[in-house]
N, CA, C and O atoms as a Tripos MOL2 file, in Angstrom:
@<TRIPOS>MOLECULE
protein
  116   115    29     0     0
PROTEIN
NO_CHARGES

@<TRIPOS>ATOM
      1 N         -32.0920  -79.0120  -26.5000 N.3       1 MET1
      2 CA        -31.5590  -77.7960  -27.1280 C.3       1 MET1
      3 C         -31.8730  -76.5760  -26.2650 C.2       1 MET1
      4 O         -31.0040  -75.7360  -26.0320 O.2       1 MET1
      5 N         -33.1030  -76.4820  -25.7990 N.am      2 ILE2
      6 CA        -33.4810  -75.3280  -24.9640 C.3       2 ILE2
      7 C         -32.6770  -75.3460  -23.6610 C.2       2 ILE2
      8 O         -32.2520  -74.3000  -23.1720 O.2       2 ILE2
      9 N         -32.4760  -76.5340  -23.1120 N.am      3 LYS3
     10 CA        -31.6780  -76.6360  -21.8790 C.3       3 LYS3
     11 C         -30.2780  -76.0900  -22.1050 C.2       3 LYS3
     12 O         -29.7420  -75.3510  -21.2780 O.2       3 LYS3
     13 N         -29.7000  -76.4610  -23.2280 N.am      4 LYS4
     14 CA        -28.3400  -76.0140  -23.5400 C.3       4 LYS4
     15 C         -28.3020  -74.4890  -23.6460 C.2       4 LYS4
     16 O         -27.4130  -73.8420  -23.0930 O.2       4 LYS4
     17 N         -29.2670  -73.9300  -24.3540 N.am      5 LEU5
     18 CA        -29.3180  -72.4730  -24.5070 C.3       5 LEU5
     19 C         -29.4890  -71.8060  -23.1530 C.2       5 LEU5
     20 O         -28.8550  -70.7920  -22.8630 O.2       5 LEU5
     21 N         -30.3490  -72.3850  -22.3290 N.am      6 LYS6
     22 CA        -30.6000  -71.8090  -21.0100 C.3       6 LYS6
     23 C         -29.3150  -71.8010  -20.1890 C.2       6 LYS6
     24 O         -28.9940  -70.8130  -19.5280 O.2       6 LYS6
     25 N         -28.5880  -72.9080  -20.2400 N.am      7 ARG7
     26 CA        -27.3360  -73.0050  -19.4770 C.3       7 ARG7
     27 C         -26.3510  -71.9380  -19.9410 C.2       7 ARG7
     28 O         -25.7110  -71.2750  -19.1250 O.2       7 ARG7
     29 N         -26.2360  -71.7800  -21.2540 N.am      8 ILE8
     30 CA        -25.3170  -70.7670  -21.8040 C.3       8 ILE8
     31 C         -25.7510  -69.3760  -21.3630 C.2       8 ILE8
     32 O         -24.9210  -68.5360  -21.0170 O.2       8 ILE8
     33 N         -27.0670  -69.1430  -21.3810 N.am      9 PHE9
     34 CA        -27.5850  -67.8370  -20.9880 C.3       9 PHE9
     35 C         -27.2900  -67.5580  -19.5200 C.2       9 PHE9
     36 O         -26.8480  -66.4660  -19.1620 O.2       9 PHE9
     37 N         -27.5390  -68.5490  -18.6790 N.am     10 VAL10
     38 CA        -27.2830  -68.3860  -17.2420 C.3      10 VAL10
     39 C         -25.8020  -68.1240  -16.9990 C.2      10 VAL10
     40 O         -25.4380  -67.2600  -16.2020 O.2      10 VAL10
     41 N         -24.9580  -68.8720  -17.6870 N.am     11 LYS11
     42 CA        -23.5130  -68.7190  -17.5070 C.3      11 LYS11
     43 C         -23.0660  -67.3100  -17.9030 C.2      11 LYS11
     44 O         -22.3170  -66.6630  -17.1710 O.2      11 LYS11
     45 N         -23.5230  -66.8450  -19.0500 N.am     12 SER12
     46 CA        -23.1340  -65.5100  -19.5110 C.3      12 SER12
     47 C         -23.7090  -64.4390  -18.5950 C.2      12 SER12
     48 O         -23.0810  -63.4070  -18.3620 O.2      12 SER12
     49 N         -24.9210  -64.6960  -18.0720 N.am     13 PHE13
     50 CA        -25.5400  -63.7270  -17.1690 C.3      13 PHE13
     51 C         -24.7350  -63.6190  -15.8780 C.2      13 PHE13
     52 O         -24.4940  -62.5190  -15.3800 O.2      13 PHE13
     53 N         -24.3200  -64.7610  -15.3410 N.am     14 LEU14
     54 CA        -23.5280  -64.7570  -14.1120 C.3      14 LEU14
     55 C         -22.1970  -64.0500  -14.3390 C.2      14 LEU14
     56 O         -21.7440  -63.2910  -13.4830 O.2      14 LEU14
     57 N         -21.5810  -64.2900  -15.4650 N.am     15 THR15
     58 CA        -20.3160  -63.6230  -15.7830 C.3      15 THR15
     59 C         -20.5230  -62.1230  -15.8710 C.2      15 THR15
     60 O         -19.6980  -61.3440  -15.3940 O.2      15 THR15
     61 N         -21.6290  -61.7210  -16.4840 N.am     16 MET16
     62 CA        -21.9620  -60.3060  -16.6100 C.3      16 MET16
     63 C         -22.1250  -59.6870  -15.2220 C.2      16 MET16
     64 O         -21.6220  -58.5940  -14.9620 O.2      16 MET16
     65 N         -22.8240  -60.3850  -14.3400 N.am     17 GLU17
     66 CA        -23.0380  -59.8950  -12.9820 C.3      17 GLU17
     67 C         -21.6980  -59.7100  -12.2730 C.2      17 GLU17
     68 O         -21.4600  -58.6800  -11.6410 O.2      17 GLU17
     69 N         -20.8410  -60.6930  -12.3800 N.am     18 GLU18
     70 CA        -19.5220  -60.6030  -11.7350 C.3      18 GLU18
     71 C         -18.7540  -59.3980  -12.2460 C.2      18 GLU18
     72 O         -18.2000  -58.6260  -11.4630 O.2      18 GLU18
     73 N         -18.7240  -59.2390  -13.5540 N.am     19 ASN19
     74 CA        -17.9880  -58.1190  -14.1490 C.3      19 ASN19
     75 C         -18.6000  -56.7850  -13.7490 C.2      19 ASN19
     76 O         -17.9040  -55.7720  -13.6810 O.2      19 ASN19
     77 N         -19.8860  -56.7860  -13.4880 N.am     20 HIS20
     78 CA        -20.5620  -55.5480  -13.0990 C.3      20 HIS20
     79 C         -20.3160  -55.2430  -11.6210 C.2      20 HIS20
     80 O         -20.1740  -54.0840  -11.2340 O.2      20 HIS20
     81 N         -20.2670  -56.2840  -10.8100 N.am     21 LEU21
     82 CA        -20.1130  -56.0900   -9.3650 C.3      21 LEU21
     83 C         -18.6880  -55.7070   -8.9770 C.2      21 LEU21
     84 O         -18.4960  -54.9190   -8.0510 O.2      21 LEU21
     85 N         -17.7040  -56.2400   -9.6550 N.am     22 LYS22
     86 CA        -16.3150  -55.9450   -9.2880 C.3      22 LYS22
     87 C         -16.0010  -54.4500   -9.3450 C.2      22 LYS22
     88 O         -15.4840  -53.9150   -8.3650 O.2      22 LYS22
     89 N         -16.2870  -53.7560  -10.4390 N.am     23 PRO23
     90 CA        -16.0260  -52.3030  -10.4780 C.3      23 PRO23
     91 C         -16.8560  -51.5650   -9.4350 C.2      23 PRO23
     92 O         -16.3960  -50.5910   -8.8400 O.2      23 PRO23
     93 N         -18.0850  -52.0380   -9.2180 N.am     24 TRP24
     94 CA        -18.9670  -51.3820   -8.2460 C.3      24 TRP24
     95 C         -18.3520  -51.4680   -6.8490 C.2      24 TRP24
     96 O         -18.3260  -50.4760   -6.1200 O.2      24 TRP24
     97 N         -17.8610  -52.6390   -6.4770 N.am     25 GLU25
     98 CA        -17.2300  -52.8110   -5.1590 C.3      25 GLU25
     99 C         -16.0250  -51.8890   -5.0310 C.2      25 GLU25
    100 O         -15.8130  -51.2810   -3.9820 O.2      25 GLU25
    101 N         -15.2560  -51.7870   -6.0700 N.am     26 THR26
    102 CA        -14.0680  -50.9280   -6.0330 C.3      26 THR26
    103 C         -14.4680  -49.4720   -5.8540 C.2      26 THR26
    104 O         -13.8030  -48.7260   -5.1350 O.2      26 THR26
    105 N         -15.5430  -49.0700   -6.5000 N.am     27 MET27
    106 CA        -16.0110  -47.6840   -6.3950 C.3      27 MET27
    107 C         -16.5060  -47.3550   -4.9920 C.2      27 MET27
    108 O         -16.1760  -46.3070   -4.4370 O.2      27 MET27
    109 N         -17.3030  -48.2620   -4.4220 N.am     28 THR28
    110 CA        -17.9140  -47.9910   -3.1170 C.3      28 THR28
    111 C         -16.8880  -48.0770   -1.9990 C.2      28 THR28
    112 O         -17.0820  -47.4940   -0.9330 O.2      28 THR28
    113 N         -15.8020  -48.7960   -2.2310 N.am     29 ARG29
    114 CA        -14.8350  -48.9890   -1.1520 C.3      29 ARG29
    115 C         -14.0150  -47.7450   -0.8850 C.2      29 ARG29
    116 O         -13.1560  -47.7500   -0.0030 O.2      29 ARG29
@<TRIPOS>BOND
     1     1     2 1
     2     2     3 1
     3     3     4 2
     4     3     5 am
     5     5     6 1
     6     6     7 1
     7     7     8 2
     8     7     9 am
     9     9    10 1
    10    10    11 1
    11    11    12 2
    12    11    13 am
    13    13    14 1
    14    14    15 1
    15    15    16 2
    16    15    17 am
    17    17    18 1
    18    18    19 1
    19    19    20 2
    20    19    21 am
    21    21    22 1
    22    22    23 1
    23    23    24 2
    24    23    25 am
    25    25    26 1
    26    26    27 1
    27    27    28 2
    28    27    29 am
    29    29    30 1
    30    30    31 1
    31    31    32 2
    32    31    33 am
    33    33    34 1
    34    34    35 1
    35    35    36 2
    36    35    37 am
    37    37    38 1
    38    38    39 1
    39    39    40 2
    40    39    41 am
    41    41    42 1
    42    42    43 1
    43    43    44 2
    44    43    45 am
    45    45    46 1
    46    46    47 1
    47    47    48 2
    48    47    49 am
    49    49    50 1
    50    50    51 1
    51    51    52 2
    52    51    53 am
    53    53    54 1
    54    54    55 1
    55    55    56 2
    56    55    57 am
    57    57    58 1
    58    58    59 1
    59    59    60 2
    60    59    61 am
    61    61    62 1
    62    62    63 1
    63    63    64 2
    64    63    65 am
    65    65    66 1
    66    66    67 1
    67    67    68 2
    68    67    69 am
    69    69    70 1
    70    70    71 1
    71    71    72 2
    72    71    73 am
    73    73    74 1
    74    74    75 1
    75    75    76 2
    76    75    77 am
    77    77    78 1
    78    78    79 1
    79    79    80 2
    80    79    81 am
    81    81    82 1
    82    82    83 1
    83    83    84 2
    84    83    85 am
    85    85    86 1
    86    86    87 1
    87    87    88 2
    88    87    89 am
    89    89    90 1
    90    90    91 1
    91    91    92 2
    92    91    93 am
    93    93    94 1
    94    94    95 1
    95    95    96 2
    96    95    97 am
    97    97    98 1
    98    98    99 1
    99    99   100 2
   100    99   101 am
   101   101   102 1
   102   102   103 1
   103   103   104 2
   104   103   105 am
   105   105   106 1
   106   106   107 1
   107   107   108 2
   108   107   109 am
   109   109   110 1
   110   110   111 1
   111   111   112 2
   112   111   113 am
   113   113   114 1
   114   114   115 1
   115   115   116 2
@<TRIPOS>SUBSTRUCTURE
     1 MET1         2 RESIDUE 1 A MET
     2 ILE2         6 RESIDUE 1 A ILE
     3 LYS3        10 RESIDUE 1 A LYS
     4 LYS4        14 RESIDUE 1 A LYS
     5 LEU5        18 RESIDUE 1 A LEU
     6 LYS6        22 RESIDUE 1 A LYS
     7 ARG7        26 RESIDUE 1 A ARG
     8 ILE8        30 RESIDUE 1 A ILE
     9 PHE9        34 RESIDUE 1 A PHE
    10 VAL10       38 RESIDUE 1 A VAL
    11 LYS11       42 RESIDUE 1 A LYS
    12 SER12       46 RESIDUE 1 A SER
    13 PHE13       50 RESIDUE 1 A PHE
    14 LEU14       54 RESIDUE 1 A LEU
    15 THR15       58 RESIDUE 1 A THR
    16 MET16       62 RESIDUE 1 A MET
    17 GLU17       66 RESIDUE 1 A GLU
    18 GLU18       70 RESIDUE 1 A GLU
    19 ASN19       74 RESIDUE 1 A ASN
    20 HIS20       78 RESIDUE 1 A HIS
    21 LEU21       82 RESIDUE 1 A LEU
    22 LYS22       86 RESIDUE 1 A LYS
    23 PRO23       90 RESIDUE 1 A PRO
    24 TRP24       94 RESIDUE 1 A TRP
    25 GLU25       98 RESIDUE 1 A GLU
    26 THR26      102 RESIDUE 1 A THR
    27 MET27      106 RESIDUE 1 A MET
    28 THR28      110 RESIDUE 1 A THR
    29 ARG29      114 RESIDUE 1 A ARG
């Protein structure tokens, strides 16, 4: 159960990072 939660957390965290980095790249460019 903890493994499953961890995987979901990591996945959502990575998605969050991607969504955060895309606008940042556009701004700096």
